[in-house]
C-alpha positions in Angstrom: 162.8 27.4 71.3 159.3 26.5 69.8 159.0 27.4 66.1 156.5 30.4 65.2 152.9 29.2 65.2 152.4 28.8 61.1 149.7 30.8 59.4 147.2 29.9 56.6 149.7 31.5 54.5 151.8 28.1 54.9 150.6 25.9 52.1 150.4 22.7 54.6 148.4 24.8 56.7 146.0 26.3 54.2 142.8 25.0 55.7 144.3 24.7 59.1 142.0 25.5 62.4 145.2 27.8 63.3 143.1 28.9 66.4 142.9 25.8 67.6 146.5 24.4 66.6 147.6 27.5 68.7 146.2 26.2 72.0 148.3 23.1 71.6 151.4 24.6 69.7 154.0 25.1 72.5 152.9 21.4 73.8 153.8 19.6 70.5 157.5 19.1 70.5 159.1 18.0 67.1 157.4 15.2 65.1 157.8 12.0 66.1 160.4 9.8 64.1 159.7 6.3 62.6 162.6 4.3 60.9 162.0 1.1 59.5 165.2 -0.7 59.1 166.1 -2.4 55.8 164.1 -5.2 54.5 161.7 -5.1 58.0 157.7 -4.5 57.8 156.0 -2.4 60.4 152.2 -2.2 60.8 150.9 0.8 62.3 147.3 1.9 63.5 147.1 5.6 64.5 143.2 5.7 66.7 142.0 9.3 67.9 142.9 10.2 71.2 139.8 11.5 72.6 140.9 15.1 72.9 139.1 17.9 71.2 142.2 19.0 69.4 144.3 15.8 68.4 147.4 16.4 66.4 149.7 13.2 65.4 153.1 14.3 63.4 155.8 11.9 62.2 158.8 11.6 60.2 159.3 8.6 58.3 162.1 7.0 56.9 161.6 3.6 55.2 165.3 2.1 54.3 165.8 -0.2 51.3 163.5 -3.1 50.9 161.3 -2.2 53.9 157.5 -1.6 54.1 155.2 0.5 56.3 151.6 -0.5 56.4 149.6 2.7 58.6 146.2 2.8 59.2 144.5 6.3 60.9 141.4 7.3 61.9 141.2 11.4 62.3 137.9 11.8 64.1 138.6 14.7 66.4 135.7 16.8 67.7 137.1 20.3 67.2 140.6 19.7 65.4 142.4 16.7 64.0 145.4 16.7 62.0 147.7 14.0 60.4 150.8 15.2 59.1 153.5 12.7 57.4 156.9 13.6 56.2 158.0 10.0 54.5 161.3 9.4 52.8 161.3 5.9 50.9 164.9 4.3 49.7 165.2 1.8 47.1 162.3 -1.2 46.8 160.9 0.3 49.8 156.6 0.6 49.9 154.7 2.6 52.0 150.9 2.0 52.0 148.8 4.5 54.3 144.9 4.3 54.6 143.2 6.9 56.4 139.8 8.5 57.1 138.2 11.7 58.3 135.0 11.3 59.9 133.9 14.5 61.8 130.4 16.6 62.2 129.8 19.8 64.2 132.4 22.6 63.4 135.3 20.2 63.3 138.3 20.7 61.1 139.9 17.3 59.9 143.2 17.3 57.8 146.0 14.7 56.3 148.9 16.6 55.2 151.3 14.3 53.6 154.9 14.8 51.8 156.1 11.4 50.5 159.4 11.6 49.0 160.8 8.9 46.5 164.6 9.3 46.5 165.7 5.9 45.1 164.6 3.6 42.4 162.1 0.8 42.6 159.9 1.9 45.8 156.0 2.0 45.7 153.6 4.8 47.6 149.6 4.3 48.0 147.6 6.8 49.9 144.0 6.0 49.9 141.9 8.7 52.2 138.4 8.6 52.3 136.3 11.4 54.3 132.5 11.8 55.7 131.6 15.2 56.7 128.5 16.4 58.2 127.0 19.6 59.7 130.0 22.3 59.0 132.8 20.0 59.2 135.8 20.4 57.1 138.0 17.8 55.7 141.2 18.1 53.7 144.1 16.2 52.2 146.9 17.9 51.3 149.5 15.6 49.7 152.9 16.1 47.7 154.6 13.1 45.9 158.2 14.3 45.4 160.1 11.9 43.1 163.9 12.6 42.4 165.8 12.2 39.2 167.6 8.8 40.5 163.9 7.6 41.4 163.3 5.5 38.5 160.7 2.8 38.5 158.5 4.3 41.2 155.3 3.7 41.5 152.9 6.1 43.7 149.3 6.4 43.7 146.8 9.1 45.6 143.0 7.9 45.7 141.0 10.7 47.5 137.3 10.7 47.9 135.1 12.5 50.0 131.2 12.3 50.9 129.1 15.1 52.1 126.4 14.8 54.3 125.3 18.4 54.3 125.4 21.3 52.0 127.4 23.2 54.9 130.3 20.7 55.1 133.2 21.1 53.2 136.0 18.9 51.4 139.2 19.8 50.3 141.5 17.7 48.1 145.1 18.7 46.8 147.1 15.6 45.3 150.4 17.1 43.9 153.0 15.2 42.1 156.2 16.5 41.5 158.6 14.5 39.3 161.9 14.5 38.2 162.4 10.8 36.8 161.0 9.8 33.5 160.5 6.0 34.2 157.7 6.3 36.7 153.9 5.2 37.4 152.4 7.9 39.1 148.9 8.6 39.2 146.4 10.6 41.6 142.6 11.1 41.7 139.8 13.2 43.7 136.2 13.1 43.9 133.6 14.7 46.4 129.9 13.7 46.1 127.0 12.8 48.4 125.2 9.2 49.2 123.3 8.3 46.4 119.3 8.9 46.6 118.3 5.8 44.5 120.6 3.4 46.9 118.7 5.2 50.0 115.7 4.2 48.4 116.0 0.9 47.7 117.6 0.3 51.5 114.2 2.0 52.8 111.7 0.2 50.1 113.4 -3.2 52.2 112.4 -1.7 55.5 115.6 -0.2 56.5 115.2 2.9 58.6 117.1 6.1 56.9 119.6 6.7 59.4 120.9 2.8 59.2 120.5 2.9 55.6 122.7 5.7 55.4 125.1 4.2 58.1 125.5 1.0 56.4 126.1 3.3 52.8 128.9 5.1 54.7 130.5 2.1 55.9 130.8 0.6 52.8 132.2 3.9 51.6 135.2 3.7 54.0 135.1 -0.1 55.0 137.7 -1.0 52.3 140.3 0.7 54.0 140.7 -1.6 56.9 140.2 -4.8 54.8 143.6 -6.2 56.3 142.9 -5.8 59.4 139.5 -7.4 59.5 136.1 -6.1 60.4 136.7 -6.5 63.9 139.6 -4.6 64.4 139.5 -1.6 67.0 139.5 0.8 64.2 136.9 -0.6 62.1 134.5 -0.7 65.1 135.6 3.1 66.2 134.8 3.8 62.6 131.5 2.3 62.5 130.7 3.9 65.7 131.4 7.2 64.6 129.4 7.2 61.5 126.5 6.1 63.2 126.5 9.0 64.9 126.7 11.0 61.9 123.6 9.5 61.0 121.3 10.0 64.3 
């Protein structure tokens, strides 16, 4: 039996496009299960499906001493959602680097729950949003640190760039900590392109659209450093950014 369609009363769906979600809800099935065995490492890249409504959900378990690097580009034309529930065991490492890139009336969201259930695990979440026209980009992320999870190290770094006064960015990083020997931090900022940087670019002969695209590439490009500027996700992100600045 399909679970009931969520509503905005559910915190995890607070900013969701419920109408769009309803069109695919019955076909979603349960979240994908990803398990990384002890002391193994996995690297994954999630690209847009090309569908106007694109929902990706996963339950991830990272066993003792294992590591996962996950890169994601969320850029559906209408509604894109990346939803993760991650459990880290002793000494595990989770690195998540993602970007929301949207325009028009798109709603793009990243929703994560990261559970530290044992000591010495590390999690890093870096999310960038670039939003034009009336697009909405959101990050809702909870890091839950159990009493047994001493020596946890966790960071959430969330930044958004608005290209229009009608675009909206939402950020809600959250820490729930029961251990007393941890290093956990989060930060969220929302801004616009620097007018002075655009002026200097124009003074050097760059057309406005090209100057904006270059600045935006710098804003999110660091997400893909480990993969290289020629990686598929980096190339697709550049294409989407150029489309935003036309």
